[in-house]
C-alpha positions as CSV (number, residue, x, y, z in Angstrom):
1,M,8.7,-12.4,-30.9
2,N,11.1,-12.2,-28.0
3,I,11.3,-14.5,-25.0
4,E,9.3,-12.0,-22.8
5,T,6.3,-12.2,-25.2
6,I,6.5,-16.0,-25.4
7,I,6.4,-16.3,-21.6
8,S,3.6,-13.8,-21.3
9,I,1.7,-16.0,-23.6
10,C,2.4,-19.1,-21.6
11,L,1.5,-17.2,-18.3
12,G,-1.9,-16.3,-19.9
13,I,-2.6,-19.8,-21.2
14,G,-1.8,-21.2,-17.7
15,L,-4.1,-18.8,-16.1
16,A,-6.8,-19.2,-18.5
17,A,-6.7,-23.1,-17.8
18,S,-7.0,-22.2,-14.1
19,A,-10.0,-20.4,-14.8
20,G,-11.5,-23.4,-16.4
21,F,-11.6,-24.9,-13.0
22,R,-12.5,-21.9,-10.9
23,V,-13.6,-18.6,-12.4
24,F,-12.3,-15.9,-9.9
25,L,-9.3,-17.7,-8.4
26,P,-6.9,-17.0,-11.3
27,L,-8.1,-13.5,-11.6
28,F,-7.4,-13.1,-7.7
29,V,-4.1,-14.5,-8.1
30,L,-3.3,-12.0,-11.0
31,S,-4.7,-9.2,-9.0
32,L,-2.6,-10.1,-5.9
33,S,0.6,-10.5,-8.2
34,A,0.0,-7.1,-9.8
35,Y,-0.7,-5.4,-6.4
36,F,2.6,-6.8,-5.0
37,N,4.5,-6.0,-8.2
38,V,5.3,-9.7,-8.7
39,L,4.1,-9.6,-12.2
40,E,4.0,-6.9,-15.0
41,I,0.4,-6.4,-16.3
42,N,-0.5,-5.2,-19.8
43,E,-0.6,-1.3,-19.6
44,S,-4.5,-1.1,-20.1
45,W,-5.1,-3.6,-17.3
46,Q,-3.3,-1.9,-14.5
47,W,-6.5,-1.5,-12.6
48,I,-6.6,-5.3,-11.8
49,G,-3.6,-4.6,-9.5
50,S,-5.6,-2.1,-7.4
51,L,-6.5,-2.7,-3.8
52,S,-10.3,-2.5,-4.6
53,A,-9.7,-5.3,-7.3
54,V,-7.9,-7.4,-4.8
55,I,-10.6,-7.1,-2.3
56,I,-13.5,-7.7,-4.7
57,L,-11.8,-10.7,-6.5
58,G,-10.9,-12.1,-3.1
59,V,-14.3,-12.1,-1.8
60,A,-15.7,-13.6,-5.2
61,T,-13.1,-16.3,-5.0
62,L,-14.0,-17.2,-1.4
63,V,-17.8,-17.2,-2.3
64,E,-17.2,-19.4,-5.4
65,I,-15.0,-21.8,-3.5
66,V,-17.7,-22.3,-0.6
67,A,-20.6,-22.5,-3.1
68,Y,-19.0,-25.5,-5.1
69,F,-19.2,-27.5,-1.9
70,I,-22.8,-27.3,-1.6
71,P,-24.6,-30.1,-3.5
72,F,-26.8,-28.9,-6.3
73,I,-25.8,-25.3,-6.0
74,D,-22.5,-26.6,-7.6
75,N,-24.6,-27.9,-10.6
76,L,-26.4,-24.5,-10.8
77,L,-23.1,-22.8,-11.0
78,D,-21.7,-25.1,-13.6
79,S,-24.6,-23.9,-15.9
80,I,-23.1,-20.4,-16.0
81,A,-19.5,-21.3,-15.3
82,V,-18.6,-22.1,-18.8
83,P,-19.2,-18.7,-20.4
84,L,-17.9,-17.1,-17.3
85,A,-14.8,-19.1,-17.5
86,A,-14.3,-18.2,-21.3
87,F,-14.7,-14.6,-20.2
88,A,-12.1,-15.0,-17.5
89,G,-9.8,-16.9,-19.6
90,T,-9.9,-14.1,-22.1
91,I,-9.4,-11.5,-19.6
92,V,-6.2,-13.1,-17.9
93,M,-4.8,-13.6,-21.3
94,L,-5.3,-10.0,-22.4
95,S,-3.9,-8.7,-19.2
96,T,-0.7,-10.7,-19.3
97,I,0.4,-10.6,-23.0
98,V,2.9,-8.1,-23.7
99,D,4.5,-6.7,-26.9
100,L,2.2,-7.9,-29.4
101,S,-0.4,-5.8,-31.7
102,P,-4.1,-5.6,-30.4
103,E,-5.1,-7.8,-33.2
104,I,-3.0,-10.7,-32.4
105,T,-3.5,-10.1,-28.6
106,W,-7.3,-10.2,-28.9
107,T,-7.0,-13.2,-31.2
108,L,-4.9,-15.1,-28.7
109,A,-6.9,-14.1,-25.9
110,I,-10.3,-15.2,-27.4
111,I,-9.0,-18.4,-28.9
112,A,-6.2,-19.6,-26.5
113,G,-7.4,-18.0,-23.2
114,G,-11.2,-18.2,-23.6
115,G,-11.0,-21.4,-25.6
116,T,-8.9,-23.3,-23.1
117,A,-10.8,-22.1,-20.1
118,A,-14.2,-23.2,-21.9
119,I,-13.0,-26.6,-22.8
120,I,-11.8,-27.4,-19.4
121,S,-14.9,-25.9,-17.6
122,G,-17.3,-27.7,-19.9
123,T,-15.5,-30.9,-19.5
124,F,-15.5,-30.7,-15.7
125,S,-19.2,-29.6,-15.7
126,V,-20.0,-32.8,-17.2
127,T,-17.8,-34.7,-14.7
128,R,-19.6,-33.0,-11.9
129,L,-23.1,-34.2,-13.5
130,A,-21.9,-37.6,-13.8
131,S,-20.8,-37.5,-9.9
132,T,-24.3,-36.1,-9.1
133,A,-26.0,-38.8,-11.0
134,T,-23.9,-41.7,-9.5
135,T,-23.5,-40.5,-6.1
136,G,-26.6,-38.3,-5.5
137,G,-24.2,-35.2,-4.9
138,V,-22.3,-36.8,-2.0
139,G,-19.1,-37.1,-4.3
140,N,-19.3,-33.5,-5.6
141,P,-17.2,-32.0,-2.7
142,V,-14.4,-34.4,-3.8
143,V,-14.7,-33.0,-7.4
144,S,-14.9,-29.6,-6.0
145,T,-11.8,-30.1,-4.0
146,V,-9.7,-31.6,-6.9
147,E,-11.0,-28.6,-9.1
148,T,-9.9,-25.9,-6.5
149,G,-6.6,-27.6,-5.8
150,T,-5.9,-27.8,-9.5
151,S,-6.9,-24.2,-10.0
152,I,-4.7,-23.0,-7.0
153,I,-1.7,-25.2,-8.4
154,M,-2.1,-24.0,-12.0
155,S,-2.3,-20.3,-10.9
156,I,1.0,-20.5,-8.8
157,V,2.8,-22.6,-11.5
158,S,1.7,-20.1,-14.1
159,L,3.1,-17.3,-12.2
160,F,6.6,-18.7,-11.4
161,L,7.1,-21.2,-14.0
162,P,4.9,-20.2,-17.1
163,V,6.6,-22.6,-19.4
164,L,5.9,-25.6,-17.3
165,A,2.2,-24.2,-16.9
166,F,1.9,-24.3,-20.7
167,I,3.2,-28.0,-20.6
168,L,0.7,-28.9,-17.8
169,V,-2.3,-27.2,-19.9
170,I,-1.4,-29.5,-22.8
171,F,-1.4,-32.3,-20.5
172,L,-4.9,-31.1,-19.0
173,L,-6.4,-30.8,-22.5
174,V,-5.4,-34.4,-23.3
175,I,-6.9,-35.6,-20.1
176,T,-10.0,-33.4,-20.9
177,F,-10.3,-34.8,-24.3
178,R,-10.1,-38.3,-22.9
179,L,-12.7,-37.5,-20.4
180,Y,-15.0,-36.1,-23.1
181,K,-14.6,-39.3,-25.2
182,K,-15.3,-41.5,-22.2
183,F,-18.8,-39.6,-21.4
184,K,-19.6,-39.2,-25.2
185,K,-19.3,-42.9,-26.1
186,P,-22.7,-44.3,-27.5
187,K,-24.4,-46.6,-25.2
188,V,-24.8,-50.0,-26.9
């Protein structure tokens, strides 16, 4: 495995983590990057760099971001966000990995890409539910702002500093695990 392959895996995992916060944002960033030739995309995923993909993913990103700022709509979106995040995490991982066999690529995409996105999305869905329960939905825009900002930062860091993005993903997974343990504690 060469350095280019390792960097492509780090890039994919970073974008997959970003998909755990906002499903369409990392896909849009990936599409823009491919369109402007900032990033080399896996040969079978070249379509993601087309102008139509950029426009469709851009509109989907804006709609998703705005919808998460509407109380109770955000909770409805969370009910479908985990499987969509897992799917988006798998897609970004598939499209960025280079120089690996299809078996290894798909295995990494499903486990590392989809798994990372699903874990992060699931944990922050619980965070939003807790915010809704404790603030009546008033605190949800704050949660949405943090999630959107984290997704933007993770997407940009993933593109330009993929190894740092991988380290940030490990950090996010540790935080996610701690949040999960906090909400999972049995009530005495």
